[in-house]
N, C-alpha and C positions, 0 to 999 in steps of 0.2 A: 585692710584697713591702717593708716598711720596717720590718722585723725586728728590734732594736734586738741580739739575739746573734749577728747578721751585719754588720752594721757593722762594719768594722775604723779604731780613730780613726788615720789615717796622715795627719797633716798637724801644720805648724809649730805648737812647745811652747804660744803663746799661746794657739793655736786649742784645741787639746787643752787647754788645762785651764779655756778658756771653755767646752768640751764636757763637761768632765767636771763643771763647776757648772752647771750647767742639767743635767746627770743629776739631780746630787744636788736641785737642786729636784722637778725630778718623781718623785722617789720620798720626797719626805720632802710632797709635797702629796698629797692627797686623790684618789687613783685614778676615775676616770669614765667609764675604758671597761679593759676585758677585754687584761692585756697580750697579746699570740700570740707565743709561740717557737715556732708552727707551721711550716712550709714546704715549700707547696705550687709545684709547676710551673705558670708563670702560662697560663691559657686561651690557645689560640694564633688565638683570634678571639674578636670579641663576634658575630661574625654568625654567621646561621646557615647550617648545612650544607647544601644544597639545590641538588647540581649542576645540576636538571632545571630549574630560577631563573637563578642567574646563579654565578660562580667566583669570588664575592667570597672568601670563608671562605679558600677555597688561595691567595687572591692573598695575606692577610693570613699567613697561615700561612708561604707559599715566603719570603715578603721583611719581614714586618712591619710590622704597622699602617699605622705612619710612613711606610715606604718606597713600599704600595702605594697611598699617595691620587698620588704621583707621577708616575704611570702615564698620570693620565688627561690629560696632554698630550701624550701621544707617539703617535704612529700606527704602524697594526701593523708596518709597514715596521722602524722606531727599535726600538720594541717586540723585534720579533724578532731583528732584530742586536745590542743589548742583552742580550739574552737568551743568545744565543748566544756572545756575551765571558762570559757568569757560569756559561756551563757550565764550563770551566774552571780556575775557581777548587773548583767542589763537584767534581770527578775529582782529587781529591790523590793519586791512587797513581799518576795521570796514565796510565793504560792504555787510556783511548777511549769506556770507558764510565762512569755512574753508576749505581752500588747504591745500592739501600736503604737501605743503611748509609748512604754519604755524604751523602745524600738527609737521612737525617734529622739526621745534623750537620750539616749545615747550616739546618738547619729552625731545629733546638736554638739554631745561634750568630745567626742571624738574630731569635729570640724572645730574645737574654741580649742584646742589645744594649748595655742602659743597663750590666751588667759591662764588658763590653770600655772601653767610653769612660770607664768610671771609671780603669781602672787606666791605661788613655791618659793619662789628664789629670794621674797621679801619676806618671808613672816619669820624667819627668824629675828630679823633687824631689830621687830618689833616687839615681839614676845619676849619682852625681859623677863621677867620672872619664870618663862619656861613653863608655862600651865597650858599649852593647848587656844590661849586663847587670845586677843589682844583688846586691851582697853581702851577708852578715850584718852586716859590721862597717858598709858603708854603708845597711843601714837601722839599725842602731843605732844611728849615730852623728845621723844625723835627725831620729828619733826621741824621743832622749831627749838626744842630746847631755851637756851640762853638767851636767845633772841627775842625774849618778847620780854626780859626785862630793859630790851632798848627801846620809848615809844616812839623814839623818832631816831631810824638804824639812817648811817652817811650814803646807804645804798638809795635808801627812798622808798623803798617800798615797806607797806603795809602789810608786817606779817600779822599784828595781830586780827585785821579782818581779812586777810585771808584763811586764819583761823576757825571764824566763823563760822565762812562758807564755807571749810573743812567741815565743825561741827557739825553744821546743818544735813551735809549730806550724809555723816556718819551715823549720826541719827535718823534717819531717813532707812538707811541699811539696814538698824539693829531692830529686826521688828520688835522682839523683845520688849523691849526698850530698856535693857539696865545697863547702857553706855558698855558694855564689854562683846566683844563679834568672835564670831566663831569664824572657822573659815569658808563657812559660805558667806555669810555677812559679810564679811571682808571682802570677796571676791562682788559681792555685789555695792561694794563700796568707791573697790579702785575700777572696775569697769559698769557703770549704771547705766551703761547702755544696753548690755547682755542681759540685763535683767525689766519684768515689764513694770513691778513695785515703784522702778526706780525712776523709769523714763518723764514720769514728770521735776525730779530736783536735774534731768540733761537739759528740759526744753527751759527751766527757768534759768540754768547758770548759762545756757547759751545765748540769753535775753539781757540778761543783766549782761554781758559782755559786747556787745552788740551794740545797744539801747543806748546812748549816747544823752538823748538828751533826757530821758530817766521819764519817759511819759509809759513806760509798761507798754510800748510799741516800737515795731520795727521796720521804719517808714522804706522807703525805697535808696537813698544820699548813703543812711545806713548800712544797709544790705548792699550794698557795693561797695560803703565805705571800709568794707569786714575782707571784702575778699581784692579790691584793689587801692590804687595811694597815687595819684595821678602826678603828683614826684615835676608838678609842672610842666607835666606832657599837654599839649592842646586837643591830639586828637587819642582816643581811648583805641583799645585794641578788639578786637571782633566778636571776644570771646567777652568784653565787660558791655558792649551793645545788648550779642544775646541773652547775658542774666539781663539786663535790662526787661528786656523783651519778657523772661521768664516770667520776672515778677510782678509786673502789672494783667501777662495770662494765665499765669497759674497759683503764683506765691501767693499774689492777694485775691483770695476767692468771693470775699462780698464785695472787692472793691471800691474799698474807702479808704484808698493809698496807704496801706500800712496792714504789718503783720501783728495779730491775739497772736496767745499762746497755740490754741487749733493748729492756725492758721500756719505757726511755725513750728510745730510737732510734726503736722503734714510734709514736712520739707525735711526737716531732718534728722525725723523716724519715719519712712515713706512702709509703709504695709505691704512690702516685699511678698512676694511669689514664696511660700513655704517648700525650699527643698526636701528640708528634711522632713518632713510631715510626708510629700507625695512619696519620698522612697521609701519611708516606712511599712506606707500602704503598698507598696509597691514587692516590697519582698514578705509582707505577710500573706498579700494573694499568690505567689509564687511556690511560698515555702508550706503555707494550712491546707495538711492534707487533706484532714476530716471540718472542713470548712467550718469550724466554729470558732472563728473569728482569732482567737489567739493561736502560737506557737510551742511546742514542745520543746525541751532541748532534741530528743529525739528529731523533730521537724527540722531541726536548724539545721543540724549536725548533715542528716542525712542529702539537705541542698549545701554544703558547703563548699560546694565548686559555685554556685550564688554568691556567698555571704562573703568567703576568702581564696578559692582555687584551693590548687594545690602548691599555691605558694599564692601569700595573705596576707597577713599584718606584720605589725608589730610586736605579734607576740614571740617570733623568735627572739627580742629579746624583753620585751614586755611580760612577758609569766614567768623569764627568769628571774624578772625582779617582782614580781608576782604585786606590783600596786603600782604598774601604770593605769590610768581613768579614773 
């Protein structure tokens, strides 16, 4: 999902200005492809889910596709040993059992590894005092710095307005309200679309971007204008005509000619089928020997071929580091 709505500009100011310049160029250029603001959870694997043939789909789902490839080099004994080590990471409450919920959370984390990698890359830049936390002051100073001293910058961007918007999102991500973000809270700040409690801010920011007349709604022309610029063309591409039909038939559910917050949320954050939940349920069903609804380490390792095979995860690399996931 390379959705511009969800990309945070968290870089040095010179890089930031280059990014903004490129955005302006893109906006002024005639669009050739539809802008996609809709966030979908990615498929767990591009392989067919057919356990009668192989467990490749399950391996990709449990480990992530990139990690799963590295298990091709491991023996069954190595796979079992390393799978046993990973069970301790999945069992977050340390009660000796892996529940469907814990397995679902693990699968989602494995599939969202790119999100956590992105946060790790930026953490040191913002944690100025190296205390393992990022305060709002640290983020503000690194991101905006001396630009806040100039109320009328030459580049035309309103940095104070941008900072106010960032502060609003930071406060929503900061669950305890102390204006200091833990790594999880900072992840929610940078990637709000990944957290249920942040979805309202995703909708609010999207509406602010598209609602040009400021009436609190998105009408048809604003909806189309966010995706396509006529740029003097008399004829619209077919995909634009299709989007007009989509707006009338599906987006505007109450047929009042505009989208409100709930309709916008249904559009950009659809309630997709939860593949991670389905896969977690499948793994528990296939591995739960005593049918108590939860898995022991022994039950998981006994079905190692389902989870990782004799070739299976990035454990070859991840467990050498002992800090993966």
